[in-house]
Every structure is written in C-alpha cells, then in structure tokens.
C-alpha positions in Angstrom: -0.1 -0.4 0.2 1.2 3.3 -0.6 1.1 6.6 1.4 1.6 9.9 0.5 1.0 13.2 2.3 -0.7 16.4 1.6 2.2 18.7 1.0 0.7 21.5 -0.5 1.2 24.8 1.3 0.3 28.3 1.9 2.6 31.5 2.7 2.1 31.5 6.2 1.8 27.3 7.0 5.3 25.6 8.2 6.9 23.0 6.5 9.3 20.5 7.8 11.9 19.4 5.3 14.9 17.5 4.9 17.4 19.2 2.9 20.4 17.8 0.8 22.9 17.2 3.2 20.1 15.4 5.3 19.5 17.7 8.2 15.9 18.7 9.0 14.1 22.1 9.7 10.9 23.5 10.6 10.1 26.8 8.5 7.0 29.1 8.2 7.0 29.9 4.7 7.2 33.8 4.0 6.9 33.3 0.5 6.6 30.8 -2.3 8.2 31.0 -5.3 7.3 28.6 -8.5 10.5 28.9 -10.5 12.5 29.3 -7.3 16.1 28.3 -9.4 15.9 26.7 -13.0 12.1 26.0 -12.7 11.8 24.2 -9.7 9.3 25.6 -7.4 10.4 26.1 -4.2 9.7 28.4 -1.1 11.8 30.9 1.3 10.8 31.3 4.9 12.1 31.4 8.8 13.8 28.4 10.5 11.7 28.0 13.3 14.0 27.1 16.0 17.0 29.6 15.0 15.0 32.5 13.4 17.4 32.1 10.2 16.3 32.9 6.9 16.3 30.1 4.5 14.8 28.4 1.2 14.3 25.2 -0.4 12.5 22.9 -2.9 8.9 21.7 -3.1 10.3 18.3 -3.2 12.1 18.2 -0.3 8.6 19.1 2.2 8.0 16.0 4.1 5.0 17.9 6.4 3.1 20.8 6.3 1.3 22.0 9.1 -1.6 24.1 7.7 -2.3 27.0 10.1 -6.1 26.8 9.0 -7.0 23.9 9.8 -4.6 23.9 12.7 -2.8 20.6 12.4 -0.2 18.6 10.2 -1.2 17.3 6.9 -2.0 13.7 6.2 
C-alpha cells in the first residue's frame, strides 16, 4: 500500500523539510516561488528554531502544518 502526505501549503503555513545534507528543518513559509531555481518550485521562510532565513524546494517537503486547520496535514 502506498501512502502519500498532502504537501500543499500557503504562505504562513509551516513546513518540515529535509535538506540535501539530511538536516531536518521546520520553517514558517514567507514566500512561495514557482520557479525558485531552474524552473523548480520552492519556498522562502524562517527557521522556527534559529530564526534564520532559509529556502528549499517543494520536493524536499515531508510535512505541512496548515494554519487554517490547526494541524499537520495527512
């Protein structure tokens, strides 16, 4: 059986993603970018732990916390 997580998000949502080095980050999204680098969609945001600005690709996302629903998406 295949299980997929809903990875759609909006500005203001929180995403959990894995960097190319394997680091896990939790980020409050401040901007969505349909062509972040070389036409690949991504996001900009603030790391909730370090408060540093970060960016990532949408395909790196592993979880999304939806502010509207007040919970992590399944």
